C-alpha positions in Angstrom: -85.4 226.8 324.4 -86.9 228.2 321.2 -87.9 231.3 323.2 -84.4 231.7 324.4 -82.9 231.8 320.9 -85.4 234.2 319.6 -84.8 236.5 322.6 -81.1 236.2 322.1 -81.4 236.9 318.4 -83.6 240.0 319.0 -81.2 241.4 321.7 -78.3 240.8 319.4 -80.1 242.6 316.5 -80.9 245.6 318.7 -77.3 245.9 319.9 -76.0 245.8 316.3 -78.5 248.3 315.1 -77.8 250.6 318.0 -74.0 250.5 317.4 -74.5 251.1 313.6 -76.4 254.3 314.5 -74.1 255.6 317.2 -70.4 256.3 316.7 -69.9 254.3 313.5 -68.8 257.2 311.3 -65.7 256.9 309.2 -65.5 260.6 308.7 -64.5 261.3 312.3 -62.3 260.1 315.0 -64.4 259.3 318.1 -63.7 259.8 321.8 -66.1 257.8 324.0 -66.3 258.9 327.6 -68.0 256.4 329.8 -68.8 257.8 333.2 -70.9 256.6 336.2 -72.7 260.0 336.0 -72.4 263.6 334.9 -71.2 264.7 338.4 -68.2 262.4 338.4 -65.0 264.4 339.0 -63.0 262.6 336.3 -65.8 263.3 333.8 -66.0 266.9 334.8 -62.2 267.4 334.5 -62.1 265.9 331.0 -65.2 267.7 329.8 -63.7 271.1 330.9 -60.5 270.3 329.1 -62.4 269.3 325.9 -64.3 272.6 326.0 -61.1 274.7 326.5 -59.3 272.8 323.6 -62.3 272.9 321.3 -60.3 274.2 318.3 -57.8 271.4 318.7 -60.7 268.9 318.9 -62.3 270.2 315.7 -58.9 270.4 313.8 -58.5 266.7 314.4 -62.0 265.7 313.2 -62.7 264.4 316.7 -66.3 263.9 318.0 -67.1 263.1 321.6 -69.8 260.8 322.9 -70.6 261.1 326.6 -72.0 257.8 328.0 -73.6 257.2 331.4 -75.3 254.0 332.7 -78.7 254.7 331.3 -78.3 257.3 328.7 -75.8 259.3 326.7 -75.1 262.6 324.8 -74.0 262.6 321.2 -71.7 265.2 319.6 -74.6 267.4 318.7 -75.9 267.3 322.3 -78.7 264.9 321.3 -79.7 262.0 323.4 -78.4 258.4 323.1 -80.8 255.7 324.1 -80.1 253.2 326.8 -80.0 250.4 324.1 -77.3 252.3 322.2 -75.3 252.9 325.4 -75.7 249.2 326.3 -74.3 248.2 322.8 -71.3 250.5 323.2 -70.6 249.2 326.8 -70.7 245.7 325.5 -68.5 246.4 322.5 -65.8 248.1 324.6 -66.4 246.0 327.8 -67.1 248.9 330.1 -69.2 248.3 333.2 -72.0 250.8 334.1 -70.1 252.1 337.1 -66.7 252.5 335.5 -65.0 255.6 334.1 -63.2 254.9 330.8 -62.1 256.9 327.8 -61.7 255.2 324.4 -60.3 256.8 321.2 -61.4 255.2 317.9 -59.8 256.2 314.6 -61.5 256.9 311.4 -60.7 253.3 310.4 -63.1 252.2 313.1 -60.3 250.6 315.3 -59.6 251.4 318.9 -56.4 253.4 319.2 -56.2 254.2 322.9 -58.0 253.4 326.1 -57.6 254.4 329.7 -59.6 253.6 332.8 -60.3 255.5 336.0 -58.0 258.5 335.3 -57.9 261.5 333.0 -54.8 262.0 330.8 -53.8 265.3 329.4 -55.6 265.9 326.1 -52.2 266.4 324.5 -51.6 262.7 324.9 -54.8 262.1 322.7 -53.8 264.8 320.2 -50.2 263.3 319.9 -51.7 259.9 319.3 -54.0 261.2 316.6 -51.2 263.3 315.0 -49.1 260.2 314.7 -51.8 258.3 312.8 -51.0 257.9 309.0 -54.4 259.3 308.0 -53.9 262.4 310.2 -50.4 262.9 308.8 -51.9 263.0 305.3 -54.6 265.4 306.4 -52.0 267.7 307.8 -50.0 267.7 304.6 -53.1 268.4 302.6 -53.9 271.3 304.9 -50.4 272.7 304.4 -49.3 271.9 308.0 -45.9 270.8 309.2 -45.3 267.7 311.4 -46.2 269.8 314.5 -49.6 270.7 313.0 -48.6 274.3 312.3 -49.2 276.1 309.0 
């Protein structure tokens, strides 16, 4: 029994540490893409859309984490360890074979989630643009309510 609790404590500590290192920045909004693999059609569609809308992504301080069952890719195209992926899957309750997209605001709270489909990026952008912090950013950058200067 003692061994069980020490193992449980160690696993819990690893998961907390992994999450603290991956995607826990308050300077950015975070889009987590969970995919069964990199060849998944939904993942491919969303990834292409993100690339074609890269200016909009940057304008909204949005970073993207691409997460697969055993590994992941961070916003700088670096590797995310399997322990870090496991911690994020546990936090957001996403099974390894599932496709899910989760938007987290700068405040660290989940703002939007969808499973097994790809929504237009404009839905994500509209959600972000309606956030109070984003509205303040737009005013500070001299933009109107539509995000135009």
